[in-house]
C-alpha positions as CSV (number, residue, x, y, z in Angstrom):
1,M,18.1,-4.9,-16.6
2,N,17.0,-1.7,-14.9
3,T,20.1,0.6,-14.8
4,R,18.5,3.8,-13.4
5,F,16.2,5.1,-10.8
6,E,12.5,5.6,-11.6
7,I,10.8,8.2,-9.5
8,E,7.0,8.7,-9.6
9,N,4.8,11.3,-8.0
10,T,1.9,10.1,-5.9
11,K,-1.4,11.9,-5.0
12,F,0.5,13.8,-2.3
13,A,3.1,16.4,-3.1
14,G,6.4,15.3,-1.7
15,V,5.5,11.6,-1.4
16,K,7.5,9.7,-4.1
17,L,7.3,6.1,-5.3
18,I,10.8,5.0,-6.3
19,T,12.2,2.1,-8.1
20,P,15.9,2.0,-7.3
21,F,18.8,1.2,-9.6
22,C,19.2,-2.6,-10.0
23,A,21.8,-4.5,-12.0
24,E,21.1,-8.2,-12.4
25,D,23.3,-11.0,-13.8
26,I,23.9,-14.7,-13.2
27,R,25.1,-14.0,-9.6
28,G,21.9,-12.2,-8.6
29,C,21.6,-8.5,-8.3
30,F,23.1,-5.3,-7.0
31,I,20.7,-2.6,-5.8
32,K,21.4,1.0,-5.0
33,D,18.3,2.4,-3.3
34,Y,19.7,5.8,-2.3
35,S,21.8,8.4,-4.2
36,K,22.0,11.9,-2.9
37,E,23.1,13.2,-6.3
38,I,20.2,11.5,-8.2
39,F,17.6,12.5,-5.6
40,E,18.8,16.1,-5.7
41,S,18.5,16.1,-9.5
42,W,14.8,15.2,-9.0
43,G,14.4,18.0,-6.4
44,I,14.5,15.6,-3.4
45,S,16.5,16.7,-0.4
46,H,17.0,13.7,1.8
47,E,20.1,13.7,4.0
48,L,20.6,10.5,6.0
49,K,20.9,10.7,9.7
50,E,19.9,7.2,10.8
51,V,19.0,3.9,9.2
52,F,16.7,1.3,10.9
53,Y,15.4,-2.1,10.0
54,T,12.4,-4.0,11.2
55,V,12.0,-7.8,11.0
56,S,8.3,-8.7,11.2
57,H,6.0,-11.7,10.9
58,S,3.1,-11.9,8.5
59,G,0.1,-10.1,10.1
60,V,2.1,-7.5,12.0
61,M,0.5,-4.1,11.9
62,R,2.7,-1.1,12.4
63,A,0.2,1.7,13.0
64,I,0.4,5.2,11.7
65,H,3.4,6.6,13.3
66,F,5.0,10.1,13.2
67,Q,7.4,12.2,15.3
68,R,5.6,15.2,16.9
69,E,8.8,17.4,16.9
70,K,11.9,17.0,14.8
71,E,9.9,15.2,12.2
72,Q,11.5,12.4,10.2
73,A,11.4,12.2,6.4
74,K,11.8,8.5,5.6
75,L,12.8,6.4,2.7
76,V,11.1,3.1,3.3
77,R,11.9,-0.1,1.4
78,C,10.8,-3.7,2.0
79,I,14.0,-5.7,1.5
80,K,12.5,-9.1,1.9
81,G,8.9,-10.3,2.0
82,K,5.9,-8.1,1.3
83,I,4.1,-5.2,3.0
84,Y,1.2,-2.9,2.4
85,D,2.6,0.5,3.1
86,V,0.4,3.5,3.9
87,V,1.1,7.2,4.2
88,V,-1.4,9.6,5.8
89,D,-1.4,13.4,5.2
90,L,-1.1,15.2,8.5
91,R,-0.2,18.6,7.2
92,K,-2.2,21.2,9.1
93,D,-3.4,23.4,6.1
94,S,-3.5,20.7,3.5
95,P,-6.6,20.1,1.4
96,T,-5.9,16.4,1.7
97,L,-5.5,16.4,5.5
98,G,-6.5,12.9,6.8
99,Q,-6.4,11.2,3.4
100,W,-4.2,8.2,2.8
101,E,-2.6,6.3,0.0
102,G,-1.3,2.7,0.0
103,F,1.5,0.9,-1.8
104,E,2.7,-2.6,-2.1
105,L,6.4,-2.8,-1.3
106,S,8.2,-6.1,-1.6
107,G,11.6,-7.7,-2.0
108,D,10.4,-8.7,-5.5
109,N,9.3,-5.3,-6.8
110,R,12.1,-3.5,-4.9
111,R,10.1,-0.3,-4.8
112,E,10.5,2.2,-2.0
113,I,8.5,5.2,-0.7
114,L,9.8,8.6,0.2
115,V,7.6,9.8,3.2
116,P,8.3,13.5,3.9
117,E,7.8,15.3,7.1
118,H,4.2,16.0,8.2
119,F,3.0,12.6,7.1
120,G,2.1,9.5,9.2
121,H,3.4,6.2,8.1
122,G,2.5,2.6,8.8
123,Y,2.2,-0.8,7.2
124,L,0.7,-4.3,7.3
125,V,3.1,-7.2,6.8
126,I,1.6,-9.5,4.2
127,E,4.6,-12.0,4.1
128,D,7.4,-12.2,6.8
129,A,9.4,-9.0,6.0
130,V,12.6,-7.0,6.6
131,V,11.9,-3.3,6.1
132,S,14.6,-0.5,5.9
133,Y,14.0,3.1,7.0
134,K,16.5,5.6,5.9
135,C,15.7,8.7,8.1
136,A,16.6,12.3,7.5
137,E,16.2,13.0,11.3
138,K,17.2,11.1,14.3
139,F,14.6,9.1,16.3
140,Y,13.5,10.8,19.5
141,G,11.4,8.5,21.6
142,E,10.0,11.4,23.6
143,F,8.4,12.8,20.4
144,D,7.2,9.5,19.0
145,D,3.5,9.4,18.5
146,G,0.8,7.7,16.3
147,I,-2.8,7.2,15.2
148,I,-4.6,3.9,15.6
149,W,-4.5,1.7,12.5
150,N,-8.2,1.3,12.2
151,D,-9.3,4.9,12.7
152,V,-12.9,5.4,11.6
153,D,-12.3,8.9,10.1
154,I,-9.2,8.0,8.1
155,H,-10.7,4.7,7.1
156,I,-7.7,2.9,5.6
157,K,-8.7,-0.1,3.5
158,W,-6.0,-2.5,4.8
159,P,-5.8,-5.8,2.9
160,T,-6.4,-7.8,6.1
161,D,-7.9,-10.6,4.1
162,L,-4.3,-11.5,3.0
163,V,-3.2,-12.4,6.5
164,S,-4.5,-14.9,9.0
165,R,-4.4,-12.5,12.0
166,I,-3.4,-9.0,13.0
167,I,-0.5,-8.7,15.4
168,L,-0.3,-5.4,17.3
169,S,2.0,-4.1,19.9
170,D,0.4,-3.0,23.2
171,R,1.4,0.6,22.3
172,D,-0.2,0.4,18.9
173,K,-3.4,-1.0,20.4
174,N,-3.8,2.2,22.5
175,L,-2.9,5.0,20.0
176,Q,-5.0,8.1,19.6
177,S,-7.8,8.6,17.0
178,F,-7.4,11.0,14.2
179,R,-9.9,13.3,15.9
180,Q,-7.8,13.3,19.1
181,F,-4.7,14.1,16.9
182,Q,-6.5,17.0,15.4
183,N,-7.6,18.3,18.8
184,T,-4.1,18.0,20.2
185,Y,-1.9,19.2,17.3
186,L,-4.0,21.2,14.9
């Protein structure tokens, strides 16, 4: 029985891989995936403003999204199913600008990712999934933006062999490239 949070650093400063508190018994389990007090003890400031859920079929690709202004730090957890979750460094003066890191999040492993401001975020749904986003800023549609999922410069190695097809929204099919992002925002 895991009775505490486990918080791991990733290759990007500020991006954290978190295994939440989980108490299991014969009834099932009780999960606490956010605690302001515990997060602050780890130096993580993440005040909740909005919580979203997505329900997606296997093969759904949610491209690399970010908010141009009033950026959203997000705590992302796959509650049911399985996703391959990706963060992309979009920090202007970062030595790792344009680099990415991927994580398997699932209902079984119960892990979550803290995605800070100045990072893009997306995922591929491996098994039908419910995903929770606990956001530190409100969603502003007028500032919503993204980078195409198969950008040649970022070159994310998505595990597309694990799904029978890729399902994209019309919006995600027409997102900008990383080079266009750099020309516009950096």
